[in-house]
C-alpha positions in Angstrom: -20.4 -6.1 80.7 -21.6 -4.9 84.1 -22.2 -1.4 82.7 -24.3 -2.9 79.9 -26.4 -4.9 82.4 -27.1 -1.8 84.5 -27.7 0.4 81.5 -30.1 -2.2 80.0 -32.0 -2.3 83.3 -32.4 1.5 83.3 -34.4 1.4 80.1 -36.7 -1.5 80.9 -40.0 -1.2 82.7 -40.2 -3.2 85.9 -40.5 -2.1 89.5 -36.8 -2.5 90.3 -35.9 -0.4 87.2 -38.3 2.3 88.3 -36.6 2.4 91.7 -33.2 2.7 90.0 -34.3 5.5 87.6 -35.6 7.5 90.6 -32.0 7.6 92.0 -29.8 7.7 88.9 -29.7 9.1 85.4 -27.1 10.0 82.8 -24.2 7.8 81.8 -22.0 5.0 83.1 -19.7 7.1 85.3 -16.6 6.7 83.2 -15.9 10.4 82.6 -17.3 13.9 83.1 -19.3 13.6 79.9 -20.7 10.2 80.9 -21.2 11.0 84.6 -23.9 9.3 86.6 -26.5 12.0 87.6 -27.5 11.5 91.2 -31.1 12.4 92.0 -31.3 13.3 95.6 -32.8 15.9 97.9 -29.7 16.5 100.0 -26.1 15.7 100.4 -26.6 12.8 102.8 -29.0 11.0 100.4 -26.8 11.8 97.4 -23.6 10.4 98.9 -25.5 7.3 100.0 -26.7 6.9 96.4 -23.2 7.2 95.1 -22.0 4.3 97.2 -25.1 2.3 96.2 -24.3 2.8 92.5 -20.7 1.7 92.9 -21.8 -1.3 95.0 -24.4 -2.3 92.3 -21.6 -2.4 89.8 -18.6 -3.7 91.7 -19.9 -5.5 94.8 -19.4 -5.0 98.5 -17.3 -2.1 99.8 -14.2 -3.2 101.6 -14.5 -6.7 100.2 -14.8 -6.3 96.4 -13.6 -2.7 96.2 -12.2 0.1 98.4 -12.4 3.8 98.2 -9.0 5.4 97.6 -10.1 9.0 97.1 -13.1 11.1 96.8 -12.7 14.6 95.4 -15.0 17.5 94.4 -14.5 18.8 90.8 -16.1 21.6 88.7 -16.6 20.9 85.0 -18.6 23.1 82.6 -20.4 24.8 85.5 -21.5 21.6 87.2 -20.4 20.0 90.4 -19.0 16.5 90.4 -17.8 13.9 92.9 -15.0 11.8 91.5 -14.5 8.6 93.4 -11.3 6.7 92.8 -11.8 3.0 93.7 -9.6 0.0 93.8 -11.1 -3.4 92.8 -10.0 -6.6 94.5 -8.1 -7.5 91.4 -5.9 -4.4 91.9 -7.5 -2.4 89.1 -8.2 1.3 89.8 -11.1 3.2 88.4 -12.5 6.7 88.6 -16.3 6.9 88.9 -17.8 10.3 88.0 -21.0 11.6 89.6 -22.9 14.8 88.7 -24.0 16.1 92.1 -25.4 19.4 90.9 -28.9 18.4 92.0 -28.0 18.1 95.7 -24.5 19.7 96.3 -24.7 22.1 99.2 -28.2 21.0 100.3 -28.5 19.6 103.8 
């Protein structure tokens, strides 16, 4: 349901949606194939955008979700951050981000 709301917003035309589409593209983050593409100029901006995406879907960090692990992965010649989070209901999720646009840029 939350993914659908965010996805629906990405394809509508209003100022907030334009803001979102400047930072994110791709899928819902549920797998390598559906990774969220992070649009950023450098690593600092990109990592910030990753946390913003997760917060848009799941709420406040350390209240509604916590980061359990962040790992770098290579898949089909692209670089990914895989963030394992735990929701306040105890459910664990992996969120996949394609970071090829900014990985290694400072």
